[in-house]
Rosetta silent file (secondary structure, phi, psi, omega in degrees, C-alpha in Angstrom):
SEQUENCE: MSDISLKLDTRTAEGKKLAKLRQSGITPSVVYGGQDEPMSTQSGLIETLKVVRAAGKHTPVNIIIDGKKRLAIIKDIDMDPVRQELRHVAFHTINQNDVITTEVPIELIGQGESEAERIGLVILQVMDSIEVKAKPANLPESIELSIAGLATEDDKLMVSDIKLPKGVEFADVDQDMELVIANVYEPGALQAANEAAGGEAEPEDVTEVPVEGAEAATLADAKQPEADSKK
SCORE:     score description
SCORE:     0.000 S_00000001
   1 L     0.000  127.357 -178.240  -15.763   25.339  -32.851 S_00000001
   2 L   -73.907  154.911 -178.773  -19.007   26.670  -34.328 S_00000001
   3 L   -97.928   88.440 -179.014  -22.302   26.030  -32.571 S_00000001
   4 L  -109.615  129.536 -176.660  -24.289   24.093  -35.190 S_00000001
   5 E  -128.712  151.059  176.500  -27.402   22.214  -34.094 S_00000001
   6 E  -147.785  127.674  177.187  -29.926   19.893  -35.728 S_00000001
   7 E   -86.308  126.666  178.939  -33.040   18.319  -34.219 S_00000001
   8 E  -114.205  140.148  173.617  -33.494   14.690  -35.241 S_00000001
   9 E  -105.562  149.051  176.060  -36.625   12.565  -34.851 S_00000001
  10 E   -66.950  147.613 -174.172  -36.515    8.798  -34.560 S_00000001
  11 L  -118.928  136.229  175.870  -37.445    7.091  -37.828 S_00000001
  12 L  -109.320  -23.103 -178.951  -39.585    4.018  -38.454 S_00000001
  13 L   -65.375  134.328  178.640  -39.805    4.236  -42.255 S_00000001
  14 L  -141.577  171.537  174.382  -37.534    1.795  -44.043 S_00000001
  15 L    56.495 -130.856 -176.500  -37.030    0.254  -47.450 S_00000001
  16 L   -66.015  -20.466 -179.734  -39.388    1.496  -50.173 S_00000001
  17 H   -69.397  -16.105 -178.773  -41.062    3.896  -47.738 S_00000001
  18 H   -67.410  -32.353  178.892  -37.929    6.074  -47.776 S_00000001
  19 H   -61.934  -43.513  178.530  -38.733    7.384  -51.257 S_00000001
  20 H   -66.439  -35.875  178.879  -42.064    8.727  -50.024 S_00000001
  21 H   -61.928  -45.889  179.551  -40.326   10.174  -46.962 S_00000001
  22 H   -65.023  -38.368  179.824  -37.896   12.115  -49.153 S_00000001
  23 H   -63.366  -25.604  179.504  -40.714   13.327  -51.399 S_00000001
  24 L   -86.788    5.326  177.843  -42.361   14.859  -48.336 S_00000001
  25 L    87.593   23.233  179.821  -39.243   16.941  -47.607 S_00000001
  26 E  -115.684  135.702  178.918  -37.721   14.684  -44.956 S_00000001
  27 E  -104.203  121.277  175.959  -34.128   13.421  -45.027 S_00000001
  28 E   -73.354  151.765 -179.999  -33.412    9.981  -43.504 S_00000001
  29 E  -151.991  174.570  175.739  -30.280    9.598  -41.415 S_00000001
  30 E  -140.365  144.456  178.242  -28.532    7.272  -38.982 S_00000001
  31 E  -121.703  126.371  178.049  -26.683    7.995  -35.741 S_00000001
  32 E  -140.414  169.651 -179.567  -24.048    5.620  -34.442 S_00000001
  33 E   135.405  155.130  179.118  -21.080    5.633  -32.102 S_00000001
  34 L    66.033 -144.483 -178.438  -19.972    4.532  -28.669 S_00000001
  35 L   -94.883   -3.702 -176.919  -21.693    1.489  -27.175 S_00000001
  36 E   -78.969  150.664  174.046  -25.141    2.387  -28.509 S_00000001
  37 E   -71.416  147.960  176.868  -26.828    0.559  -31.356 S_00000001
  38 E   -55.135  138.366 -177.239  -27.174    2.598  -34.577 S_00000001
  39 E  -114.187  128.125  176.826  -30.336    4.697  -34.451 S_00000001
  40 E   -79.376  126.734 -175.870  -32.506    5.424  -37.503 S_00000001
  41 E  -135.122  175.360  178.103  -33.397    9.127  -37.560 S_00000001
  42 E  -156.814  160.295  178.632  -34.816   11.826  -39.821 S_00000001
  43 E  -159.122  164.204 -179.745  -35.001   15.603  -40.136 S_00000001
  44 E   -62.402  140.600 -176.786  -36.366   18.310  -42.422 S_00000001
  45 H   -59.626  -47.581 -176.199  -34.528   18.619  -45.735 S_00000001
  46 H   -61.960  -46.509  179.763  -33.997   22.396  -45.562 S_00000001
  47 H   -64.970  -38.474 -178.923  -32.637   22.323  -42.005 S_00000001
  48 H   -67.084  -42.314  178.470  -30.440   19.319  -42.798 S_00000001
  49 H   -60.382  -41.374  179.329  -28.981   20.942  -45.904 S_00000001
  50 H   -60.023  -42.554 -179.185  -28.057   24.040  -43.900 S_00000001
  51 H   -68.759  -43.138  179.721  -26.209   21.901  -41.355 S_00000001
  52 H   -60.584  -42.881 -179.122  -24.460   19.812  -44.009 S_00000001
  53 H   -70.241  -34.090 -178.425  -23.251   22.917  -45.822 S_00000001
  54 H   -78.725  -36.772 -173.503  -22.128   24.622  -42.613 S_00000001
  55 H   -97.909  -32.351 -173.890  -20.441   21.628  -40.978 S_00000001
  56 L    55.517 -143.776  178.446  -19.286   19.428  -43.841 S_00000001
  57 L  -108.033   21.682 -174.443  -17.323   16.477  -42.490 S_00000001
  58 L  -129.165  -16.531 -177.917  -15.045   18.509  -40.245 S_00000001
  59 L  -107.015  127.746  178.207  -17.132   20.616  -37.836 S_00000001
  60 L   -59.267  147.884 -179.117  -18.904   19.002  -34.843 S_00000001
  61 E  -125.037  137.779  173.226  -22.704   19.234  -34.775 S_00000001
  62 E   -86.766  108.601  176.263  -25.029   19.256  -31.780 S_00000001
  63 E   -97.828  138.247 -175.985  -27.736   16.721  -32.633 S_00000001
  64 E  -117.303  116.030 -179.218  -30.853   16.742  -30.464 S_00000001
  65 E  -125.435  121.787 -178.985  -32.837   13.509  -30.147 S_00000001
  66 L    53.710   38.674  177.040  -35.835   13.242  -27.785 S_00000001
  67 L    81.717   -5.372 -179.836  -34.679   16.418  -26.047 S_00000001
  68 E  -100.078  131.294 -178.526  -31.187   15.056  -25.408 S_00000001
  69 E   -94.651  132.545  176.126  -28.218   16.838  -26.968 S_00000001
  70 E  -129.953  148.319  176.582  -25.275   14.844  -28.290 S_00000001
  71 E   -91.520  133.427 -177.554  -22.112   15.968  -30.006 S_00000001
  72 E  -145.630  165.649  174.553  -21.536   14.334  -33.370 S_00000001
  73 E  -128.429  143.308 -179.905  -19.587   14.671  -36.569 S_00000001
  74 E   -76.285  123.376 -179.422  -20.942   13.939  -40.042 S_00000001
  75 E  -100.458  -25.116 -179.972  -19.262   10.828  -41.417 S_00000001
  76 E  -149.691  138.843  176.550  -21.183   10.423  -44.671 S_00000001
  77 E  -126.705  112.093 -176.604  -23.279   12.614  -46.954 S_00000001
  78 E  -100.751  115.785  179.447  -25.125   10.687  -49.661 S_00000001
  79 E  -110.235  144.371  172.859  -26.189   12.776  -52.671 S_00000001
  80 L   -64.695  121.172 -175.069  -28.187   11.647  -55.701 S_00000001
  81 L   -65.428  -21.440 -179.610  -25.509   11.608  -58.446 S_00000001
  82 L   -95.555  -52.716 -176.802  -27.951   12.845  -61.100 S_00000001
  83 L   -85.274  -12.744 -176.318  -30.262   15.254  -59.291 S_00000001
  84 L    54.845   42.309  177.106  -27.672   16.296  -56.706 S_00000001
  85 L  -105.350  144.048  179.764  -30.314   15.978  -53.999 S_00000001
  86 E   -69.934  125.050 -177.509  -29.496   15.007  -50.410 S_00000001
  87 E  -108.403  -31.907 -173.490  -30.580   11.396  -49.803 S_00000001
  88 E  -166.641  147.305  177.412  -29.056   10.375  -46.479 S_00000001
  89 E  -131.531  138.173  176.512  -26.724   11.541  -43.713 S_00000001
  90 E  -114.352  125.278  178.814  -24.721    9.446  -41.268 S_00000001
  91 E  -107.786  145.281  176.123  -23.728   10.966  -37.904 S_00000001
  92 E  -123.695  118.324 -177.849  -21.113    9.592  -35.513 S_00000001
  93 E   -71.721  145.681 -179.279  -21.403   10.651  -31.882 S_00000001
  94 L  -136.856  168.344  176.356  -18.263   11.863  -30.137 S_00000001
  95 L  -111.339  154.764 -179.252  -17.199   13.106  -26.701 S_00000001
  96 L   -57.867  -29.661 -177.581  -15.646   16.444  -25.852 S_00000001
  97 L   -93.147   -1.387  176.717  -12.475   14.676  -24.726 S_00000001
  98 L   -70.149  144.170  171.084  -12.187   12.498  -27.833 S_00000001
  99 L   -93.825  115.356 -174.450   -9.350   13.283  -30.227 S_00000001
 100 E   -97.147  136.103  173.621  -11.018   13.483  -33.626 S_00000001
 101 E  -106.939  122.851 -177.520   -9.247   12.813  -36.912 S_00000001
 102 E  -156.926  162.492  176.729  -10.837   14.582  -39.864 S_00000001
 103 E   -88.045  134.374 -179.631  -10.100   16.506  -43.040 S_00000001
 104 E  -118.198  135.327 -179.979  -10.224   20.288  -42.743 S_00000001
 105 E   -63.450  145.746  172.915  -10.511   22.636  -45.747 S_00000001
 106 E  -100.429  120.983 -177.769   -7.528   24.814  -46.650 S_00000001
 107 E  -110.025  120.000  176.781   -8.665   28.363  -47.392 S_00000001
 108 E   -81.264  130.114  179.007   -6.389   30.700  -49.307 S_00000001
 109 E  -121.414  166.471  179.225   -6.643   34.294  -48.107 S_00000001
 110 L    87.266   22.346  177.945   -5.121   37.563  -49.268 S_00000001
 111 L   -58.183  133.698  179.489   -6.444   37.439  -52.823 S_00000001
 112 L    88.189   -4.709 -176.162   -5.361   40.530  -54.734 S_00000001
 113 L  -101.297   -9.597 -175.111   -2.580   41.369  -52.288 S_00000001
 114 L   -86.918  152.591  175.420    0.295   39.414  -53.845 S_00000001
 115 H   -64.767  -34.805  179.652    2.922   40.770  -56.203 S_00000001
 116 H   -56.944  -46.656  179.570    2.273   37.745  -58.418 S_00000001
 117 H   -67.483  -36.598 -178.070   -1.311   38.834  -59.029 S_00000001
 118 H   -64.934  -27.534 -179.901   -0.317   42.461  -59.559 S_00000001
 119 L  -100.615   13.253  172.515    1.966   41.496  -62.455 S_00000001
 120 L    91.995    9.011  177.452   -0.644   39.236  -64.032 S_00000001
 121 L   -81.410  161.891 -177.579    0.353   35.809  -62.761 S_00000001
 122 E  -113.650  134.195  177.662   -2.220   33.206  -61.721 S_00000001
 123 E  -105.242  122.776 -176.109   -2.287   31.423  -58.361 S_00000001
 124 E  -118.063  122.639  177.363   -3.769   27.931  -58.502 S_00000001
 125 E   -83.071  126.619 -177.201   -4.687   25.909  -55.429 S_00000001
 126 L  -113.473   -6.553  178.578   -3.928   22.221  -55.959 S_00000001
 127 L  -133.060  115.594 -170.772   -4.577   20.895  -52.442 S_00000001
 128 L   -94.339  -19.547 -176.727   -7.976   21.705  -50.922 S_00000001
 129 E  -154.300  166.852  178.013   -7.838   20.021  -47.521 S_00000001
 130 E  -146.733  147.674 -177.068   -5.593   18.281  -45.041 S_00000001
 131 E   -86.869  127.150  179.679   -6.181   15.670  -42.349 S_00000001
 132 E  -130.631  171.226  175.179   -5.676   16.833  -38.770 S_00000001
 133 E  -136.554  142.373 -178.600   -6.499   15.591  -35.282 S_00000001
 134 E  -172.611  166.146  172.115   -7.740   17.509  -32.248 S_00000001
 135 L   -71.919  152.912 -176.305  -10.397   17.539  -29.560 S_00000001
 136 H   -49.538  -41.178 -177.786  -13.779   18.798  -30.821 S_00000001
 137 H   -66.910  -20.636 -177.298  -13.418   22.190  -29.153 S_00000001
 138 H  -100.731   -7.553 -177.830  -10.097   22.775  -30.936 S_00000001
 139 L   -66.370  123.210  178.478  -11.068   21.629  -34.426 S_00000001
 140 L   -78.634  149.818  176.187  -10.833   24.598  -36.824 S_00000001
 141 L   -69.717  -29.996  176.670  -13.565   25.167  -39.407 S_00000001
 142 L  -160.068  165.027  175.373  -10.782   25.758  -41.933 S_00000001
 143 E  -111.047  119.026 -177.409   -7.059   26.372  -42.109 S_00000001
 144 E   -90.325  139.220  179.779   -6.162   29.774  -43.567 S_00000001
 145 E  -139.084  121.632 -175.136   -3.049   30.257  -45.647 S_00000001
 146 E   -82.217  138.767  175.876   -2.091   33.639  -47.078 S_00000001
 147 L  -100.177    4.086 -173.935   -0.986   34.039  -50.693 S_00000001
 148 L   -59.395  -26.960 -176.618    0.114   37.642  -50.106 S_00000001
 149 L   -87.947   -1.423 -179.279    3.814   36.724  -50.144 S_00000001
 150 L   -77.957  133.875 -174.721    3.793   35.030  -53.554 S_00000001
 151 L  -131.695  -35.447 -174.647    5.660   37.040  -56.205 S_00000001
 152 L  -128.838  173.511  179.057    7.141   34.906  -59.010 S_00000001
 153 L   -65.663  -17.261  179.987    6.513   31.672  -60.941 S_00000001
 154 L   -84.447  -11.695 -177.673    9.070   29.989  -58.687 S_00000001
 155 L   -81.542  152.593  177.841    7.045   30.687  -55.550 S_00000001
 156 E  -159.508  163.163  173.604    4.663   28.168  -54.025 S_00000001
 157 E  -111.356  135.236 -178.934    2.866   27.339  -50.807 S_00000001
 158 E  -124.985  171.478  178.569    3.527   23.990  -49.144 S_00000001
 159 H   -56.198  -33.153 -179.977    2.264   22.102  -46.114 S_00000001
 160 H   -63.036  -17.066  179.057    5.293   23.438  -44.248 S_00000001
 161 H   -83.789   -9.185 -179.474    3.756   26.925  -44.558 S_00000001
 162 L   -76.127  132.685  173.768    0.731   25.910  -42.491 S_00000001
 163 L  -110.002  102.036 -177.232    0.637   27.167  -38.904 S_00000001
 164 L   -71.450  143.858  177.223   -1.730   24.875  -37.040 S_00000001
 165 L   -64.761  162.298  178.617   -3.818   26.330  -34.197 S_00000001
 166 L   -59.833  134.152  178.720   -3.027   25.372  -30.618 S_00000001
 167 L    86.853    3.407 -179.273   -4.224   21.870  -29.795 S_00000001
 168 L  -117.743  135.910  179.010   -4.279   20.766  -33.438 S_00000001
 169 E  -130.499  158.632  172.008   -1.808   18.353  -35.026 S_00000001
 170 E   -67.307  139.174 -177.617   -1.358   16.759  -38.423 S_00000001
 171 L   -65.857  -35.365 -179.230   -3.058   13.368  -38.405 S_00000001
 172 L   -91.446  117.640 -179.680   -0.089   11.718  -40.073 S_00000001
 173 L   -64.310  -22.713  177.900    2.971   11.719  -37.835 S_00000001
 174 L  -105.898   33.598 -178.233    5.036   11.385  -41.008 S_00000001
 175 L   -51.337  130.287  177.248    3.210   14.162  -42.811 S_00000001
 176 L   -75.688  106.818 -176.365    5.023   15.177  -46.010 S_00000001
 177 L   -77.510   -9.013 -178.939    5.742   18.864  -45.388 S_00000001
 178 L   -94.026    0.967  177.714    6.874   19.386  -48.984 S_00000001
 179 L   -61.626  134.753 -176.956    3.453   18.725  -50.493 S_00000001
 180 E   -84.794  134.133  177.878    2.417   21.704  -52.634 S_00000001
 181 E  -100.707  -39.663 -179.555   -0.799   23.547  -51.769 S_00000001
 182 E  -147.792  140.166  177.373   -0.655   26.367  -54.345 S_00000001
 183 E  -116.362  162.290  176.109    1.484   27.186  -57.369 S_00000001
 184 E  -112.163  130.128 -177.545    2.084   30.375  -59.359 S_00000001
 185 E  -128.007  151.524  166.659    1.669   30.261  -63.144 S_00000001
 186 L   -80.308  132.545 -173.837    2.032   32.562  -66.125 S_00000001
 187 H   -50.768  -42.104 -179.389   -1.472   32.619  -67.721 S_00000001
 188 H   -63.293  -41.005  179.984   -0.234   31.442  -71.122 S_00000001
 189 H   -67.181  -37.428  179.164    1.617   28.496  -69.601 S_00000001
 190 H   -66.456  -42.340  178.915   -1.447   27.550  -67.542 S_00000001
 191 H   -63.090  -41.741  178.968   -3.687   27.645  -70.609 S_00000001
 192 H   -62.750  -41.116  179.377   -1.240   25.475  -72.554 S_00000001
 193 H   -65.037  -38.817  178.184   -1.122   22.978  -69.709 S_00000001
 194 H   -63.038  -45.328 -178.558   -4.936   22.891  -69.592 S_00000001
 195 H   -64.916  -37.754  179.341   -5.189   22.276  -73.312 S_00000001
 196 H   -67.378  -35.662 -178.722   -2.578   19.530  -73.141 S_00000001
 197 H   -85.721  -12.445 -178.489   -4.433   17.854  -70.273 S_00000001
 198 L    71.734   21.545 -178.979   -7.822   18.384  -71.891 S_00000001
 199 L  -124.438 -169.735 -179.083   -9.082   19.957  -68.667 S_00000001
 200 L  -139.128  116.299  178.438   -9.773   23.305  -67.177 S_00000001
 201 L  -106.301  146.000 -179.221   -7.976   24.696  -64.118 S_00000001
 202 L  -131.737  151.179  174.944   -9.067   27.839  -62.352 S_00000001
 203 L   -62.548  149.036  179.355   -7.517   30.073  -59.686 S_00000001
 204 L   -73.738  123.318  173.852   -8.776   29.388  -56.212 S_00000001
 205 L  -136.258  -23.983  178.745  -11.431   31.865  -55.154 S_00000001
 206 L  -136.304  131.679  175.956  -14.136   29.861  -53.440 S_00000001
 207 L  -102.181  120.111 -179.075  -13.769   26.810  -51.241 S_00000001
 208 L  -104.011  152.105  176.797  -16.831   24.565  -51.329 S_00000001
 209 L   -75.005  120.592  179.668  -17.764   21.814  -48.918 S_00000001
 210 L   -68.595  141.269  177.266  -17.239   18.514  -50.735 S_00000001
 211 L  -120.107  126.808 -175.680  -20.199   16.218  -50.815 S_00000001
 212 L  -128.401  165.029  177.774  -19.601   12.524  -51.305 S_00000001
 213 L  -126.448   90.262  179.188  -21.636    9.347  -51.342 S_00000001
 214 L  -129.102   41.392 -170.667  -19.918    6.499  -49.519 S_00000001
 215 H   -59.859  -41.951 -175.492  -22.840    5.528  -47.387 S_00000001
 216 H   -61.239  -43.812 -179.540  -22.457    1.778  -47.608 S_00000001
 217 H   -65.526  -38.905 -178.663  -18.872    1.824  -46.360 S_00000001
 218 H   -63.710  -47.153 -176.287  -19.757    4.216  -43.550 S_00000001
 219 H   -72.742  -24.419  175.262  -22.635    2.164  -42.276 S_00000001
 220 H   -63.794  -34.840  178.580  -20.603   -1.017  -42.534 S_00000001
 221 H   -62.217  -26.801 -178.085  -18.260    0.547  -39.994 S_00000001
 222 L   -79.723   -6.028  179.712  -21.230    0.756  -37.643 S_00000001
 223 L    66.593   11.425  176.867  -21.564   -3.050  -37.919 S_00000001
 224 L  -138.510   78.907 -175.152  -25.225   -2.465  -38.686 S_00000001
 225 L   -54.104  127.856  179.946  -25.597   -1.806  -42.454 S_00000001
 226 L   -90.634   75.507 -172.581  -28.445    0.654  -43.035 S_00000001
 227 H   -58.545  -32.192 -175.611  -29.717   -1.047  -46.179 S_00000001
 228 H   -67.332  -16.760 -178.312  -32.740    1.187  -46.419 S_00000001
 229 H   -72.847  -12.421 -179.118  -30.561    4.247  -47.037 S_00000001
 230 H   -91.109   -9.151 -175.245  -29.750    2.975  -50.499 S_00000001
 231 L   -73.231    0.000    0.000  -33.334    2.819  -51.614 S_00000001
């Protein structure tokens, strides 16, 4: 588990005042969990962005409020859909002994080492993450899966090829082990499929942290809707 920390200050600004807060380079947030009431907080935009990009929704974060350190996981990241600017973050406090269920990115490794690539075939990742459960100390930042053994168009990587770290389990006890993670394509066939679908598929080379905006649903779970975060 990586050691990611963020200092949060308590926040009094609400409603229309949040726009001015954001303009000054401050990101509003909320912290909830356990028996405590949800707490309105804030932090510098640059520092918050670094933490969001490093932790995503799968790596625990040490949040520091009034000098007290708490372990938390990011439950919601609200981005402006037009400007793609960070508007709000929701943290959920956890304990070291809690078993956390979260989605972890799947990272393909061994690019350039497979026979498939050497003969000009394309490897396309179709499943980017998988839901697992573990105690915070055992949660992996990502799950690595090698493509080095792929050789022909008939080859593929499936969930059954994943070797979970010690202390980590699939969240779904009935996890479908036959789900495909990566396929091998002949470039011409892939292009034809793209044209037929009217889309554009690319080989997996970079895994990015997904950013979503489901703030209202997240805060509803806290039983204290943070209405001001929508302003």
